[in-house]
PLY file of the C-alpha trace (Angstrom):
ply
format ascii 1.0
element vertex 100
property float x
property float y
property float z
element edge 99
property int vertex1
property int vertex2
end_header
-14.01 8.82 -20.03
-11.88 5.92 -18.83
-10.45 6.27 -15.31
-6.86 5.25 -14.70
-6.58 2.48 -12.11
-3.51 1.01 -10.46
-2.74 -2.60 -9.49
-1.09 -1.74 -6.22
-0.42 1.02 -3.72
3.18 0.61 -2.50
3.70 4.32 -1.80
0.29 4.85 -0.23
-0.59 7.64 -2.65
-3.68 5.93 -4.09
-7.01 5.04 -2.50
-8.63 1.60 -2.55
-12.12 1.41 -4.04
-14.06 -1.85 -3.83
-17.23 -2.54 -5.82
-19.32 -5.32 -4.26
-21.08 -7.32 -6.98
-24.03 -9.67 -6.59
-25.77 -11.41 -9.50
-23.96 -9.16 -11.97
-25.04 -5.92 -10.29
-23.07 -3.48 -8.14
-24.65 -3.60 -4.68
-22.17 -1.45 -2.78
-18.99 0.59 -2.97
-16.39 0.80 -0.22
-13.69 3.48 -0.27
-10.59 3.54 1.91
-7.28 1.80 2.30
-8.19 0.32 5.68
-11.41 -1.31 4.41
-11.49 -5.09 4.26
-14.18 -6.27 1.86
-15.96 -9.52 2.69
-18.10 -9.73 -0.44
-17.37 -10.76 -3.99
-16.41 -7.89 -6.24
-13.70 -5.84 -7.86
-10.99 -3.77 -6.21
-9.09 -0.87 -7.75
-6.61 1.72 -6.58
-7.36 5.21 -7.87
-6.08 8.73 -7.34
-7.55 10.48 -4.25
-9.64 12.97 -6.25
-11.32 10.05 -8.05
-12.07 8.25 -4.78
-13.75 11.39 -3.43
-16.00 11.49 -6.49
-16.60 7.74 -6.92
-20.37 8.38 -7.12
-19.70 9.92 -10.56
-18.09 6.69 -11.78
-19.35 3.32 -12.94
-17.94 -0.16 -13.16
-18.11 -1.89 -16.54
-16.60 -4.94 -18.18
-14.26 -4.64 -21.15
-14.08 -8.23 -22.44
-13.05 -10.06 -19.25
-11.48 -7.06 -17.51
-13.33 -4.80 -15.06
-12.81 -1.08 -15.70
-13.98 2.27 -14.34
-15.31 5.22 -16.31
-17.08 8.49 -15.64
-20.86 8.21 -15.92
-22.20 9.91 -19.04
-23.21 13.48 -18.19
-20.91 13.64 -15.14
-17.54 15.37 -14.90
-14.71 14.78 -12.44
-13.06 17.78 -10.85
-9.30 17.37 -11.27
-7.01 19.28 -8.89
-4.46 21.55 -10.51
-0.74 21.02 -9.96
-0.60 23.49 -7.06
-3.39 21.69 -5.16
-1.74 18.34 -5.87
1.61 19.58 -4.52
-0.07 20.96 -1.37
-1.67 17.55 -0.75
1.69 15.80 -1.23
3.36 18.16 1.25
0.58 17.66 3.80
0.97 13.88 3.50
4.74 14.19 3.91
4.25 16.35 7.01
1.90 13.77 8.55
4.39 10.99 7.85
7.21 12.97 9.46
5.06 13.73 12.53
4.39 10.00 13.00
8.12 9.25 12.79
9.04 11.90 15.39
0 1
1 2
2 3
3 4
4 5
5 6
6 7
7 8
8 9
9 10
10 11
11 12
12 13
13 14
14 15
15 16
16 17
17 18
18 19
19 20
20 21
21 22
22 23
23 24
24 25
25 26
26 27
27 28
28 29
29 30
30 31
31 32
32 33
33 34
34 35
35 36
36 37
37 38
38 39
39 40
40 41
41 42
42 43
43 44
44 45
45 46
46 47
47 48
48 49
49 50
50 51
51 52
52 53
53 54
54 55
55 56
56 57
57 58
58 59
59 60
60 61
61 62
62 63
63 64
64 65
65 66
66 67
67 68
68 69
69 70
70 71
71 72
72 73
73 74
74 75
75 76
76 77
77 78
78 79
79 80
80 81
81 82
82 83
83 84
84 85
85 86
86 87
87 88
88 89
89 90
90 91
91 92
92 93
93 94
94 95
95 96
96 97
97 98
98 99
């Protein structure tokens, strides 16, 4: 299953995932918007529930484009709409607390 990735994160609702690549092999994965990679590799922005389960995902090349997909035999747990709304409200509350 292909994983949706995003080119940017202007609203801060996605999480940065960086795959460090050496000699054509993934040698490390860094997750978090504050991380600053210093290796060669590929960076994606993904939904938070994907970032939490990045160990169930793999990097692959589709022609010349890097992509993410779920590893065969694995399954991502997707939050339902109620859980997603709770997370959004918690993030909004944190933002408002910082502004106060």
